[in-house]
C-alpha positions in Angstrom: 97.3 98.8 103.7 95.7 96.5 106.3 97.7 93.4 107.2 96.2 90.2 108.4 97.8 86.8 109.2 96.6 83.8 107.3 98.2 80.3 107.2 99.9 79.4 104.0 102.3 76.5 104.5 102.4 73.4 106.7 105.4 73.0 109.0 106.4 70.3 111.6 106.4 70.7 115.3 108.6 73.1 117.2 112.4 72.5 117.7 115.0 73.2 120.3 116.9 76.5 120.1 119.3 76.7 117.1 117.9 73.5 115.6 116.1 73.9 112.3 112.9 72.4 111.0 112.0 72.4 107.3 108.6 73.5 106.1 106.8 71.8 103.2 108.0 74.6 100.9 111.6 74.4 102.1 111.7 77.3 104.6 114.1 76.4 107.4 112.7 77.4 110.8 114.9 78.3 113.8 113.2 78.6 117.2 114.7 81.6 119.0 115.7 81.6 122.7 113.9 84.0 124.9 115.9 87.0 126.2 114.9 89.7 128.7 115.3 92.6 126.4 116.0 93.5 122.7 116.0 93.5 119.8 119.4 94.9 118.9 121.2 95.4 115.7 122.3 98.1 113.3 119.5 97.1 110.9 115.8 96.8 112.0 112.5 96.6 110.3 108.9 96.2 111.6 105.3 95.7 110.7 102.1 95.7 112.9 103.0 92.3 114.4 106.8 92.1 114.5 110.0 94.1 115.2 113.1 92.3 113.9 116.7 93.3 113.8 119.9 91.8 112.5 123.3 92.3 114.1 126.0 91.6 111.5 128.9 91.6 114.0 127.6 88.4 115.6 125.1 87.0 113.0 122.2 87.2 115.4 118.5 87.9 114.6 116.4 89.5 117.2 112.6 89.3 117.2 110.0 91.0 119.3 106.3 89.9 119.1 104.2 93.0 119.1 100.7 91.6 119.1 98.6 89.1 121.1 97.0 87.2 118.2 97.9 83.5 118.4 100.7 83.8 115.9 104.5 83.9 116.6 106.5 86.8 115.3 109.4 85.9 113.0 112.2 87.3 110.9 112.4 85.7 107.4 115.9 86.0 106.0 117.9 85.4 102.8 121.7 85.4 102.4 122.3 86.6 98.8 124.4 84.5 96.6 124.4 81.5 98.9 120.9 80.0 98.6 120.5 80.1 102.4 117.2 81.3 103.7 115.0 80.7 106.7 113.0 82.2 109.5 114.0 82.9 113.1 110.7 82.7 115.2 109.7 83.9 118.6 107.1 81.5 120.2 106.9 83.3 123.5 104.0 85.6 123.0 103.1 89.3 122.9 105.8 91.7 124.3 108.5 88.9 124.4 112.0 89.3 123.0 114.0 86.5 121.5 117.3 85.8 119.6 118.6 83.3 117.1 122.4 82.9 116.9 122.9 81.4 113.5 126.6 82.2 112.9 126.7 80.9 109.3 126.9 84.2 107.3 130.2 84.5 105.4 132.2 87.8 105.4 131.2 90.2 102.5 127.7 88.5 102.2 124.5 90.5 102.0 121.7 89.5 104.4 118.1 90.6 103.7 115.3 90.1 106.2 111.7 91.1 106.8 108.9 90.4 109.2 107.0 87.1 109.0 104.6 85.1 111.2 104.2 81.5 112.3 101.1 80.1 114.1 101.6 79.4 117.8 102.0 75.6 117.4 104.6 75.9 114.6 102.6 74.2 111.8 101.9 77.2 109.5 104.2 79.9 108.3 103.3 83.2 106.6 106.1 85.0 104.8 105.2 88.5 103.7 106.0 89.8 100.3 109.6 91.1 100.4 108.8 93.9 98.0 106.3 95.7 100.3 108.8 98.0 101.8 109.5 96.1 105.0 112.7 94.4 103.6 116.0 95.4 105.1 119.4 94.4 103.7 122.9 94.8 105.2 126.4 93.7 104.1 128.4 91.7 106.5 
């Protein structure tokens, strides 16, 4: 299957780290802070554009942008049974590593996440179909 990125949803301008924006369809966006290395975590998944990991011991999402294509790599996540969802995105470009410290996942929750993309200026988000085999889930 060939993947391509196309814009699907309007989103506001970028935010400071740990602050969330809300897209037109209700996706909360968290701008990651850049880190010198990563991603880390016991649970990782990837596609052509993004490597993303979740570390349940500290509720952090790690995102690496794998492609120079004008889009930001992201990790879309859902916390089952809570209604919480959103995307941690890396706006720093190809080869960069980033991290979102969200710290809101309750004990014994299940966190599912998969690769997503956001255009470089933060206005459009593309969330891939979670049933396409790139979804990863872990119990906290």
